[in-house]
N, CA, C, O and the ligand as a Tripos MOL2 file, in Angstrom:
@<TRIPOS>MOLECULE
protein
  229   227    58     0     0
PROTEIN
NO_CHARGES

@<TRIPOS>ATOM
      1 N          54.8240  -12.5830  -86.6330 N.3       1 MET1
      2 CA         55.7190  -12.5020  -87.6160 C.3       1 MET1
      3 C          55.0180  -11.4690  -88.7890 C.2       1 MET1
      4 O          55.6280  -10.4920  -89.2240 O.2       1 MET1
      5 N          53.8570  -11.7860  -89.1580 N.am      2 MET2
      6 CA         53.2050  -10.8290  -90.1620 C.3       2 MET2
      7 C          52.6790   -9.4130  -89.4620 C.2       2 MET2
      8 O          51.8100   -9.4740  -88.5920 O.2       2 MET2
      9 N          53.1840   -8.2600  -89.8360 N.am      3 PRO3
     10 CA         52.6460   -7.1960  -89.3680 C.3       3 PRO3
     11 C          51.1690   -6.7810  -89.5660 C.2       3 PRO3
     12 O          50.6820   -6.7920  -90.6970 O.2       3 PRO3
     13 N          50.4980   -6.4390  -88.5510 N.am      4 ASN4
     14 CA         49.1110   -5.8920  -88.8140 C.3       4 ASN4
     15 C          49.0660   -4.5930  -89.7690 C.2       4 ASN4
     16 O          50.1300   -4.2460  -90.2830 O.2       4 ASN4
     17 N          48.0300   -3.9400  -90.0060 N.am      5 CYS5
     18 CA         47.9060   -2.9360  -90.9770 C.3       5 CYS5
     19 C          48.5400   -1.6990  -90.3060 C.2       5 CYS5
     20 O          49.2680   -0.9550  -90.9630 O.2       5 CYS5
     21 N          48.2560   -1.4600  -88.9360 N.am      6 HIS6
     22 CA         48.9740   -0.3560  -88.2990 C.3       6 HIS6
     23 C          50.2190   -0.3500  -88.2690 C.2       6 HIS6
     24 O          50.8130    0.7070  -88.4850 O.2       6 HIS6
     25 N          50.9690   -1.6250  -87.9700 N.am      7 GLU7
     26 CA         52.2980   -1.8380  -87.9200 C.3       7 GLU7
     27 C          52.9210   -1.6240  -89.3670 C.2       7 GLU7
     28 O          53.9900   -1.0300  -89.5120 O.2       7 GLU7
     29 N          52.2240   -2.1210  -90.3820 N.am      8 ALA8
     30 CA         52.7360   -1.9780  -91.8840 C.3       8 ALA8
     31 C          52.6700   -0.4880  -92.1250 C.2       8 ALA8
     32 O          53.6770   -0.0390  -92.6720 O.2       8 ALA8
     33 N          51.8220    0.2860  -91.8750 N.am      9 HIS9
     34 CA         51.7410    1.5910  -92.0380 C.3       9 HIS9
     35 C          53.0010    2.3540  -91.3900 C.2       9 HIS9
     36 O          53.5980    3.2220  -92.0270 O.2       9 HIS9
     37 N          53.3440    2.0060  -90.1760 N.am     10 ARG10
     38 CA         54.1900    2.7030  -89.5090 C.3      10 ARG10
     39 C          55.6110    2.1380  -90.1870 C.2      10 ARG10
     40 O          56.5240    2.9640  -90.1660 O.2      10 ARG10
     41 N          55.8970    0.9350  -90.7410 N.am     11 GLN11
     42 CA         56.9000    0.5480  -91.3110 C.3      11 GLN11
     43 C          57.1140    1.1490  -92.7700 C.2      11 GLN11
     44 O          58.2550    1.3070  -93.2050 O.2      11 GLN11
     45 N          56.2080    1.4140  -93.3670 N.am     12 VAL12
     46 CA         56.1890    2.0930  -94.7490 C.3      12 VAL12
     47 C          56.8880    3.3480  -94.5410 C.2      12 VAL12
     48 O          57.8780    3.6550  -95.2050 O.2      12 VAL12
     49 N          56.2870    4.2350  -93.4390 N.am     13 ILE13
     50 CA         56.9330    5.4980  -93.2740 C.3      13 ILE13
     51 C          58.3490    5.4040  -92.8150 C.2      13 ILE13
     52 O          59.2250    6.0950  -93.3350 O.2      13 ILE13
     53 N          58.6010    4.5190  -91.8010 N.am     14 GLU14
     54 CA         59.9380    4.1920  -91.6180 C.3      14 GLU14
     55 C          60.8760    4.0000  -92.6040 C.2      14 GLU14
     56 O          62.0170    4.4520  -92.5070 O.2      14 GLU14
     57 N          60.4530    3.3130  -93.6210 N.am     15 SER15
     58 CA         61.3580    2.6920  -94.6340 C.3      15 SER15
     59 C          61.6400    3.8830  -95.5650 C.2      15 SER15
     60 O          62.5810    3.7280  -96.3430 O.2      15 SER15
     61 N          61.0150    4.9670  -95.6030 N.am     16 TYR16
     62 CA         61.3800    6.1050  -96.3090 C.3      16 TYR16
     63 C          62.5230    6.8840  -95.5910 C.2      16 TYR16
     64 O          63.2930    7.5680  -96.2650 O.2      16 TYR16
     65 N          62.6330    6.8070  -94.4080 N.am     17 ASP17
     66 CA         63.6520    7.6320  -93.6300 C.3      17 ASP17
     67 C          64.8680    6.7780  -93.4510 C.2      17 ASP17
     68 O          65.9840    7.2970  -93.4710 O.2      17 ASP17
     69 N          64.6860    5.3450  -93.2570 N.am     18 ARG18
     70 CA         65.9270    4.6410  -93.0170 C.3      18 ARG18
     71 C          65.7400    3.2480  -93.4750 C.2      18 ARG18
     72 O          64.6190    2.7970  -93.7090 O.2      18 ARG18
     73 N          66.6970    2.6460  -93.5880 N.am     19 LYS19
     74 CA         66.6110    1.0890  -94.2990 C.3      19 LYS19
     75 C          66.0410    0.2400  -93.3140 C.2      19 LYS19
     76 O          66.5900    0.3610  -92.2190 O.2      19 LYS19
     77 N          65.0740   -0.6130  -93.3610 N.am     20 LEU20
     78 CA         64.6070   -1.4830  -92.5130 C.3      20 LEU20
     79 C          65.5570   -2.7570  -92.4240 C.2      20 LEU20
     80 O          66.1730   -3.0440  -93.4500 O.2      20 LEU20
     81 N          65.7190   -3.4900  -91.3740 N.am     21 PRO21
     82 CA         66.3060   -4.6990  -91.4900 C.3      21 PRO21
     83 C          65.6930   -5.6510  -92.4260 C.2      21 PRO21
     84 O          64.5010   -5.4540  -92.6610 O.2      21 PRO21
     85 N          66.2620   -6.6420  -93.0070 N.am     22 LEU22
     86 CA         65.7490   -7.4470  -93.9580 C.3      22 LEU22
     87 C          64.5140   -8.2280  -93.5330 C.2      22 LEU22
     88 O          63.5540   -8.3210  -94.2970 O.2      22 LEU22
     89 N          64.5220   -8.7860  -92.3400 N.am     23 GLY23
     90 CA         63.1950   -9.5780  -91.9600 C.3      23 GLY23
     91 C          62.0130   -8.6490  -91.9520 C.2      23 GLY23
     92 O          60.9520   -9.0710  -92.4110 O.2      23 GLY23
     93 N          62.0910   -7.4100  -91.4700 N.am     24 LYS24
     94 CA         61.0340   -6.4710  -91.4820 C.3      24 LYS24
     95 C          60.5540   -6.1850  -92.8930 C.2      24 LYS24
     96 O          59.3700   -6.0410  -93.1970 O.2      24 LYS24
     97 N          61.5780   -6.1150  -93.7230 N.am     25 ARG25
     98 CA         61.2620   -5.7660  -95.1800 C.3      25 ARG25
     99 C          60.6480   -6.7850  -95.8270 C.2      25 ARG25
    100 O          59.8050   -6.5230  -96.6850 O.2      25 ARG25
    101 N          60.9310   -7.9080  -95.5590 N.am     26 ILE26
    102 CA         60.1810   -9.1240  -96.2150 C.3      26 ILE26
    103 C          58.8390   -9.1410  -95.8100 C.2      26 ILE26
    104 O          57.8600   -9.2310  -96.5510 O.2      26 ILE26
    105 N          58.8570   -9.0190  -94.2070 N.am     27 ALA27
    106 CA         57.3500   -9.0620  -93.7060 C.3      27 ALA27
    107 C          56.5010   -7.9470  -94.2620 C.2      27 ALA27
    108 O          55.3250   -8.1940  -94.5280 O.2      27 ALA27
    109 N          56.9470   -6.8510  -94.4410 N.am     28 LEU28
    110 CA         56.2220   -5.7060  -94.9500 C.3      28 LEU28
    111 C          55.9330   -6.1940  -96.4620 C.2      28 LEU28
    112 O          54.7620   -6.2980  -96.8270 O.2      28 LEU28
    113 N          56.7510   -6.4260  -97.1400 N.am     29 ARG29
    114 CA         56.4320   -6.8310  -98.7010 C.3      29 ARG29
    115 C          55.3790   -7.9890  -98.6910 C.2      29 ARG29
    116 O          54.5760   -8.0300  -99.6230 O.2      29 ARG29
    117 N          55.3330   -8.8180  -97.8210 N.am     30 LEU30
    118 CA         54.5600   -9.8220  -97.8520 C.3      30 LEU30
    119 C          53.1510   -9.2330  -97.3930 C.2      30 LEU30
    120 O          52.1350   -9.6110  -97.9750 O.2      30 LEU30
    121 N          53.0940   -8.4400  -96.4990 N.am     31 HIS31
    122 CA         51.7580   -7.9180  -96.0230 C.3      31 HIS31
    123 C          51.2730   -7.0250  -97.1300 C.2      31 HIS31
    124 O          50.0590   -6.9580  -97.3230 O.2      31 HIS31
    125 N          52.1470   -6.2970  -97.9150 N.am     32 LEU32
    126 CA         51.6730   -5.3200  -98.9930 C.3      32 LEU32
    127 C          51.1340   -6.1980 -100.0680 C.2      32 LEU32
    128 O          50.1830   -5.7400 -100.7020 O.2      32 LEU32
    129 N          51.5960   -7.4390 -100.3990 N.am     33 LEU33
    130 CA         51.0870   -8.3320 -101.4630 C.3      33 LEU33
    131 C          49.8340   -8.6930 -101.1900 C.2      33 LEU33
    132 O          49.0750   -8.7910 -102.1540 O.2      33 LEU33
    133 N          49.2940   -8.9840  -99.7970 N.am     34 ALA34
    134 CA         48.1250   -9.5290  -99.4030 C.3      34 ALA34
    135 C          47.2030   -8.3850  -99.0490 C.2      34 ALA34
    136 O          46.0640   -8.6940  -98.6990 O.2      34 ALA34
    137 N          47.5310   -7.1260  -99.0890 N.am     35 CYS35
    138 CA         46.6180   -6.0720  -98.3520 C.3      35 CYS35
    139 C          46.4660   -4.9930  -99.3380 C.2      35 CYS35
    140 O          47.4730   -4.3030  -99.4980 O.2      35 CYS35
    141 N          45.4410   -4.6990 -100.0270 N.am     36 ASP36
    142 CA         45.3630   -3.5680 -100.9050 C.3      36 ASP36
    143 C          45.4470   -2.2830 -100.0990 C.2      36 ASP36
    144 O          46.1390   -1.3690 -100.5480 O.2      36 ASP36
    145 N          44.8310   -2.1390  -98.9970 N.am     37 ALA37
    146 CA         44.8220   -0.8970  -98.0900 C.3      37 ALA37
    147 C          46.2000   -0.3060  -98.0200 C.2      37 ALA37
    148 O          46.4050    0.8780  -98.2880 O.2      37 ALA37
    149 N          47.1990   -1.1960  -97.6340 N.am     38 CYS38
    150 CA         48.2820   -0.7790  -97.2880 C.3      38 CYS38
    151 C          49.1800   -0.4040  -98.5240 C.2      38 CYS38
    152 O          49.9930    0.5200  -98.5500 O.2      38 CYS38
    153 N          48.8650   -1.3630  -99.6390 N.am     39 THR39
    154 CA         49.5940   -1.0240 -100.9070 C.3      39 THR39
    155 C          49.2350    0.4490 -101.1880 C.2      39 THR39
    156 O          50.1430    1.2750 -101.2840 O.2      39 THR39
    157 N          47.9750    0.7970 -101.3200 N.am     40 ASN40
    158 CA         47.4050    2.1790 -101.5430 C.3      40 ASN40
    159 C          48.1590    3.2520 -100.6020 C.2      40 ASN40
    160 O          48.5910    4.3300 -101.0090 O.2      40 ASN40
    161 N          48.2370    2.8290  -99.4170 N.am     41 PHE41
    162 CA         48.8350    3.6750  -98.4500 C.3      41 PHE41
    163 C          50.3390    4.1410  -98.8630 C.2      41 PHE41
    164 O          50.7350    5.3070  -98.8630 O.2      41 PHE41
    165 N          51.0680    3.0260  -99.2040 N.am     42 ALA42
    166 CA         52.3590    3.1000  -99.5770 C.3      42 ALA42
    167 C          52.4460    3.9140 -100.9230 C.2      42 ALA42
    168 O          53.3100    4.7870 -101.0010 O.2      42 ALA42
    169 N          51.7940    3.7360 -101.7470 N.am     43 ARG43
    170 CA         51.5830    4.4110 -103.0330 C.3      43 ARG43
    171 C          51.3550    5.9500 -102.7410 C.2      43 ARG43
    172 O          52.0300    6.8230 -103.2870 O.2      43 ARG43
    173 N          50.4030    6.1900 -101.8860 N.am     44 GLN44
    174 CA         50.1350    7.5790 -101.6680 C.3      44 GLN44
    175 C          51.2500    8.3150 -100.6630 C.2      44 GLN44
    176 O          51.2760    9.5440 -100.5930 O.2      44 GLN44
    177 N          52.0450    7.5970  -99.9930 N.am     45 MET45
    178 CA         53.1320    8.2170  -99.2910 C.3      45 MET45
    179 C          54.1910    8.5720 -100.2710 C.2      45 MET45
    180 O          54.7720    9.6550 -100.3320 O.2      45 MET45
    181 N          54.3610    7.6080 -100.9770 N.am     46 LYS46
    182 CA         55.5360    7.8770 -102.0470 C.3      46 LYS46
    183 C          55.2300    9.0780 -102.7750 C.2      46 LYS46
    184 O          56.1170    9.9230 -102.8970 O.2      46 LYS46
    185 N          53.9360    9.2930 -103.3440 N.am     47 LEU47
    186 CA         53.6610   10.5320 -104.1830 C.3      47 LEU47
    187 C          53.8260   11.6600 -103.1250 C.2      47 LEU47
    188 O          54.4480   12.6700 -103.4540 O.2      47 LEU47
    189 N          53.3350   11.5550 -101.9420 N.am     48 LEU48
    190 CA         53.3510   12.7390 -101.0400 C.3      48 LEU48
    191 C          54.7220   13.1770 -100.7560 C.2      48 LEU48
    192 O          55.0530   14.3620 -100.7380 O.2      48 LEU48
    193 N          55.5520   12.1400 -100.5220 N.am     49 ARG49
    194 CA         56.8680   12.5210 -100.2750 C.3      49 ARG49
    195 C          57.6120   12.9900 -101.4790 C.2      49 ARG49
    196 O          58.5640   13.7540 -101.3190 O.2      49 ARG49
    197 N          57.2790   12.6180 -102.6040 N.am     50 TYR50
    198 CA         57.8600   13.1830 -103.7610 C.3      50 TYR50
    199 C          57.3420   14.6690 -103.9900 C.2      50 TYR50
    200 O          58.1600   15.5100 -104.3620 O.2      50 TYR50
    201 N          55.9680   15.0360 -103.7770 N.am     51 ALA51
    202 CA         55.5390   16.1640 -103.7590 C.3      51 ALA51
    203 C          56.1210   17.2440 -103.0030 C.2      51 ALA51
    204 O          56.3730   18.3600 -103.4580 O.2      51 ALA51
    205 N          56.3310   16.8290 -101.7550 N.am     52 MET52
    206 CA         56.9110   17.5970 -100.6880 C.3      52 MET52
    207 C          58.2470   17.8200 -101.0810 C.2      52 MET52
    208 O          58.6370   18.9720 -100.8950 O.2      52 MET52
    209 N          59.1140   16.9690 -101.6100 N.am     53 ARG53
    210 CA         60.5280   17.3050 -102.0010 C.3      53 ARG53
    211 C          60.3870   18.4880 -102.9410 C.2      53 ARG53
    212 O          61.1240   19.4530 -102.7410 O.2      53 ARG53
    213 N          59.5710   18.5190 -103.8880 N.am     54 HIS54
    214 CA         59.5060   19.4250 -105.1420 C.3      54 HIS54
    215 C          58.8660   20.7340 -104.7260 C.2      54 HIS54
    216 O          59.1310   21.7580 -105.3550 O.2      54 HIS54
    217 N          58.0840   20.7460 -103.7560 N.am     55 ILE55
    218 CA         57.3680   21.9370 -103.3590 C.3      55 ILE55
    219 C          58.3580   23.0420 -102.6920 C.2      55 ILE55
    220 O          58.2640   24.2660 -102.7730 O.2      55 ILE55
    221 N          59.3400   22.2590 -102.0060 N.am     56 ASP56
    222 CA         60.2240   23.0850 -101.2340 C.3      56 ASP56
    223 C          61.1630   24.2130 -102.0450 C.2      56 ASP56
    224 O          61.6030   25.2530 -101.5530 O.2      56 ASP56
    225 N          61.3490   23.7440 -103.3920 N.am     57 ARG57
    226 CA         62.2450   24.6190 -104.0960 C.3      57 ARG57
    227 C          61.4310   25.7050 -104.6310 C.2      57 ARG57
    228 O          61.9550   26.6060 -105.2850 O.2      57 ARG57
    229 ZN         47.4190   -3.8750  -94.4230 Zn       58 ZN58
@<TRIPOS>BOND
     1     1     2 1
     2     2     3 1
     3     3     4 2
     4     3     5 am
     5     5     6 1
     6     6     7 1
     7     7     8 2
     8     7     9 am
     9     9    10 1
    10    10    11 1
    11    11    12 2
    12    11    13 am
    13    13    14 1
    14    14    15 1
    15    15    16 2
    16    15    17 am
    17    17    18 1
    18    18    19 1
    19    19    20 2
    20    19    21 am
    21    21    22 1
    22    22    23 1
    23    23    24 2
    24    23    25 am
    25    25    26 1
    26    26    27 1
    27    27    28 2
    28    27    29 am
    29    29    30 1
    30    30    31 1
    31    31    32 2
    32    31    33 am
    33    33    34 1
    34    34    35 1
    35    35    36 2
    36    35    37 am
    37    37    38 1
    38    38    39 1
    39    39    40 2
    40    39    41 am
    41    41    42 1
    42    42    43 1
    43    43    44 2
    44    43    45 am
    45    45    46 1
    46    46    47 1
    47    47    48 2
    48    47    49 am
    49    49    50 1
    50    50    51 1
    51    51    52 2
    52    51    53 am
    53    53    54 1
    54    54    55 1
    55    55    56 2
    56    55    57 am
    57    57    58 1
    58    58    59 1
    59    59    60 2
    60    59    61 am
    61    61    62 1
    62    62    63 1
    63    63    64 2
    64    63    65 am
    65    65    66 1
    66    66    67 1
    67    67    68 2
    68    67    69 am
    69    69    70 1
    70    70    71 1
    71    71    72 2
    72    71    73 am
    73    73    74 1
    74    74    75 1
    75    75    76 2
    76    75    77 am
    77    77    78 1
    78    78    79 1
    79    79    80 2
    80    79    81 am
    81    81    82 1
    82    82    83 1
    83    83    84 2
    84    83    85 am
    85    85    86 1
    86    86    87 1
    87    87    88 2
    88    87    89 am
    89    89    90 1
    90    90    91 1
    91    91    92 2
    92    91    93 am
    93    93    94 1
    94    94    95 1
    95    95    96 2
    96    95    97 am
    97    97    98 1
    98    98    99 1
    99    99   100 2
   100    99   101 am
   101   101   102 1
   102   102   103 1
   103   103   104 2
   104   103   105 am
   105   105   106 1
   106   106   107 1
   107   107   108 2
   108   107   109 am
   109   109   110 1
   110   110   111 1
   111   111   112 2
   112   111   113 am
   113   113   114 1
   114   114   115 1
   115   115   116 2
   116   115   117 am
   117   117   118 1
   118   118   119 1
   119   119   120 2
   120   119   121 am
   121   121   122 1
   122   122   123 1
   123   123   124 2
   124   123   125 am
   125   125   126 1
   126   126   127 1
   127   127   128 2
   128   127   129 am
   129   129   130 1
   130   130   131 1
   131   131   132 2
   132   131   133 am
   133   133   134 1
   134   134   135 1
   135   135   136 2
   136   135   137 am
   137   137   138 1
   138   138   139 1
   139   139   140 2
   140   139   141 am
   141   141   142 1
   142   142   143 1
   143   143   144 2
   144   143   145 am
   145   145   146 1
   146   146   147 1
   147   147   148 2
   148   147   149 am
   149   149   150 1
   150   150   151 1
   151   151   152 2
   152   151   153 am
   153   153   154 1
   154   154   155 1
   155   155   156 2
   156   155   157 am
   157   157   158 1
   158   158   159 1
   159   159   160 2
   160   159   161 am
   161   161   162 1
   162   162   163 1
   163   163   164 2
   164   163   165 am
   165   165   166 1
   166   166   167 1
   167   167   168 2
   168   167   169 am
   169   169   170 1
   170   170   171 1
   171   171   172 2
   172   171   173 am
   173   173   174 1
   174   174   175 1
   175   175   176 2
   176   175   177 am
   177   177   178 1
   178   178   179 1
   179   179   180 2
   180   179   181 am
   181   181   182 1
   182   182   183 1
   183   183   184 2
   184   183   185 am
   185   185   186 1
   186   186   187 1
   187   187   188 2
   188   187   189 am
   189   189   190 1
   190   190   191 1
   191   191   192 2
   192   191   193 am
   193   193   194 1
   194   194   195 1
   195   195   196 2
   196   195   197 am
   197   197   198 1
   198   198   199 1
   199   199   200 2
   200   199   201 am
   201   201   202 1
   202   202   203 1
   203   203   204 2
   204   203   205 am
   205   205   206 1
   206   206   207 1
   207   207   208 2
   208   207   209 am
   209   209   210 1
   210   210   211 1
   211   211   212 2
   212   211   213 am
   213   213   214 1
   214   214   215 1
   215   215   216 2
   216   215   217 am
   217   217   218 1
   218   218   219 1
   219   219   220 2
   220   219   221 am
   221   221   222 1
   222   222   223 1
   223   223   224 2
   224   223   225 am
   225   225   226 1
   226   226   227 1
   227   227   228 2
@<TRIPOS>SUBSTRUCTURE
     1 MET1         2 RESIDUE 1 A MET
     2 MET2         6 RESIDUE 1 A MET
     3 PRO3        10 RESIDUE 1 A PRO
     4 ASN4        14 RESIDUE 1 A ASN
     5 CYS5        18 RESIDUE 1 A CYS
     6 HIS6        22 RESIDUE 1 A HIS
     7 GLU7        26 RESIDUE 1 A GLU
     8 ALA8        30 RESIDUE 1 A ALA
     9 HIS9        34 RESIDUE 1 A HIS
    10 ARG10       38 RESIDUE 1 A ARG
    11 GLN11       42 RESIDUE 1 A GLN
    12 VAL12       46 RESIDUE 1 A VAL
    13 ILE13       50 RESIDUE 1 A ILE
    14 GLU14       54 RESIDUE 1 A GLU
    15 SER15       58 RESIDUE 1 A SER
    16 TYR16       62 RESIDUE 1 A TYR
    17 ASP17       66 RESIDUE 1 A ASP
    18 ARG18       70 RESIDUE 1 A ARG
    19 LYS19       74 RESIDUE 1 A LYS
    20 LEU20       78 RESIDUE 1 A LEU
    21 PRO21       82 RESIDUE 1 A PRO
    22 LEU22       86 RESIDUE 1 A LEU
    23 GLY23       90 RESIDUE 1 A GLY
    24 LYS24       94 RESIDUE 1 A LYS
    25 ARG25       98 RESIDUE 1 A ARG
    26 ILE26      102 RESIDUE 1 A ILE
    27 ALA27      106 RESIDUE 1 A ALA
    28 LEU28      110 RESIDUE 1 A LEU
    29 ARG29      114 RESIDUE 1 A ARG
    30 LEU30      118 RESIDUE 1 A LEU
    31 HIS31      122 RESIDUE 1 A HIS
    32 LEU32      126 RESIDUE 1 A LEU
    33 LEU33      130 RESIDUE 1 A LEU
    34 ALA34      134 RESIDUE 1 A ALA
    35 CYS35      138 RESIDUE 1 A CYS
    36 ASP36      142 RESIDUE 1 A ASP
    37 ALA37      146 RESIDUE 1 A ALA
    38 CYS38      150 RESIDUE 1 A CYS
    39 THR39      154 RESIDUE 1 A THR
    40 ASN40      158 RESIDUE 1 A ASN
    41 PHE41      162 RESIDUE 1 A PHE
    42 ALA42      166 RESIDUE 1 A ALA
    43 ARG43      170 RESIDUE 1 A ARG
    44 GLN44      174 RESIDUE 1 A GLN
    45 MET45      178 RESIDUE 1 A MET
    46 LYS46      182 RESIDUE 1 A LYS
    47 LEU47      186 RESIDUE 1 A LEU
    48 LEU48      190 RESIDUE 1 A LEU
    49 ARG49      194 RESIDUE 1 A ARG
    50 TYR50      198 RESIDUE 1 A TYR
    51 ALA51      202 RESIDUE 1 A ALA
    52 MET52      206 RESIDUE 1 A MET
    53 ARG53      210 RESIDUE 1 A ARG
    54 HIS54      214 RESIDUE 1 A HIS
    55 ILE55      218 RESIDUE 1 A ILE
    56 ASP56      222 RESIDUE 1 A ASP
    57 ARG57      226 RESIDUE 1 A ARG
    58 ZN58       229 GROUP 0 **** ****
């Protein structure tokens, strides 16, 4: 039920491109609450996506 870190990373990336099903979103959120590494990864991905969107122009 709980994704491991590899799964969590993949789902973080996926969640930026499309909406994840509710069950997956909850499992991912629970993992992020328990896992600092994935929380940092999610934060960095967010910054990166933000930067990439604004570099294009
Ligand atoms: Zn993790």
